[in-house]
C-alpha positions in Angstrom: 10.3 -4.8 -2.7 11.3 -7.6 -0.2 8.0 -9.0 1.9 9.8 -8.8 5.6 8.2 -8.4 9.0 11.7 -5.8 10.2 13.5 -4.6 8.0 16.4 -5.0 9.7 15.9 -9.0 9.4 16.2 -8.5 5.5 18.2 -11.7 3.6 20.6 -10.9 1.7 19.3 -12.5 -1.3 15.6 -10.7 -0.7 17.8 -7.2 -1.5 18.4 -8.8 -5.0 15.6 -11.7 -5.9 12.8 -12.3 -3.2 12.5 -16.1 -2.5 12.0 -18.2 0.3 14.3 -21.1 0.7 15.9 -23.0 3.9 18.9 -20.6 3.7 16.4 -17.7 3.9 15.1 -19.3 7.1 18.5 -20.1 8.0 19.4 -16.0 8.4 16.3 -15.4 10.1 17.2 -17.7 13.2 20.7 -15.9 12.7 19.0 -12.9 12.9 16.9 -13.7 15.8 19.5 -15.1 18.0 22.0 -12.2 17.6 19.3 -9.7 18.5 18.2 -11.7 21.4 21.6 -11.6 22.6 22.6 -8.5 21.8 19.0 -6.6 22.1 19.1 -5.0 18.2 19.7 -6.8 15.5 23.2 -7.0 13.6 23.0 -5.0 10.5 20.0 -2.1 11.7 21.5 1.4 11.0 19.9 4.7 10.7 18.3 4.8 7.4 17.3 1.4 5.2 19.6 2.0 2.4 22.5 1.9 4.9 21.3 -1.1 6.6 20.8 -3.0 2.9 24.1 -1.7 2.4 25.6 -3.6 5.8 23.4 -6.2 5.4 25.4 -6.9 1.5 28.5 -6.2 2.2 29.1 -6.6 6.2 29.7 -9.0 8.9 28.0 -8.6 12.2 30.1 -6.9 15.8 30.0 -9.3 17.9 30.2 -7.6 21.5 33.4 -9.4 23.9 30.9 -10.7 26.1 29.0 -13.2 23.7 30.3 -16.4 23.9 32.2 -17.9 21.0 29.2 -20.7 20.4 27.1 -18.2 19.7 29.4 -16.1 17.1 29.8 -19.7 15.3 26.2 -20.5 15.2 25.2 -16.8 14.2 28.3 -16.4 11.9 27.2 -19.9 10.3 23.5 -18.7 10.0 24.2 -15.2 8.4 26.9 -16.7 5.9 26.1 -14.6 2.5 27.3 -17.5 0.1 24.1 -19.2 -1.5 23.4 -23.0 -0.4 26.1 -21.8 2.3 23.8 -22.2 5.3 20.8 -24.1 5.8 18.3 -24.8 9.1 20.2 -28.0 8.8 23.3 -27.1 8.5 22.9 -24.7 11.3 20.7 -26.4 14.4 24.2 -29.4 15.2 26.0 -26.8 16.5 26.3 -27.5 20.3 26.0 -24.0 21.3 22.3 -24.9 20.4 21.8 -27.9 21.7 23.1 -26.9 25.0 20.7 -24.6 25.1 
C-alpha cells in the first residue's frame, strides 16, 4: 500500500511500486493545484478502488471556469507517462509564474 497523505493524491506509479522521484513531486503539485482551484482532488470517488482506477485510466475533468494556463500546468504535472513530467518541466509554465 502506498504511503500517502490523502488517498486521492496517490501517484499512479505508487499503485504498482512505491517510490520517490521528481515525477512524484510534479504529480503532487498537479493534484494540489487542481484541488485548490476546484475544491476537490482530480480523481476522488466514493471508494478507494474506484479512485485508483480513475488515477490509472482517466484524465481529470476540468471545469469551464478554469483558465487554459491552469489546465496546461495541471495536465503536464498529472502526466502518467514515466519521465514525462518533473518539477523543472512544470515550473516554467507561464500560468504558475504569473501567480
